[in-house]
C-alpha positions, -999 to +999 in steps of 0.1 A: +691+876-059+723+863-044+720+827-031+732+810+000+759+783-004+734+756+006+709+768-021+737+770-047+745+734-041+710+725-052+704+748-082+738+761-092+755+794-089+737+827-087+728+855-088+693+846-102+659+863-102+635+849-076+613+834-103+642+815-118+652+802-083+617+787-078+617+772-113+651+756-107+641+742-073+610+726-089+632+711-118+655+696-091+625+682-072+610+666-103+643+653-116+650+635-083+614+624-077+611+642-043+574+648-042+556+627-016+536+601-036+508+601-010+505+639-010+521+657-040+520+690-021+548+678+002+584+677-008+607+650+007+642+664+012+673+646+001+707+655+017+711+687-004+676+700+002+678+691+039+706+716+042+683+743+027+650+732+045+664+721+078+640+692+080+630+660+061+597+671+046+581+705+038+549+717+021+551+737-011+540+768+008+567+763+036+593+757+009+587+792-006+591+808+028+622+788+037+639+795+003+633+833+008+657+830+038+684+818+015+681+848-009+696+883-005 
């Protein structure tokens, strides 16, 4: 899959398979401690992820849908 420039800023240059994209996003989230401590299913966006998600916080399920829009 080809990645949008916003997504490449988070996980690096593509193209990558969809499964690898998801894996790298989770690595980024865990490395930067971006899971909401009160509800681990929610991801708190830093500046790079905000460019991908378009908002400050998303659920894991929303994240998958949003990221699909950044893949071709």
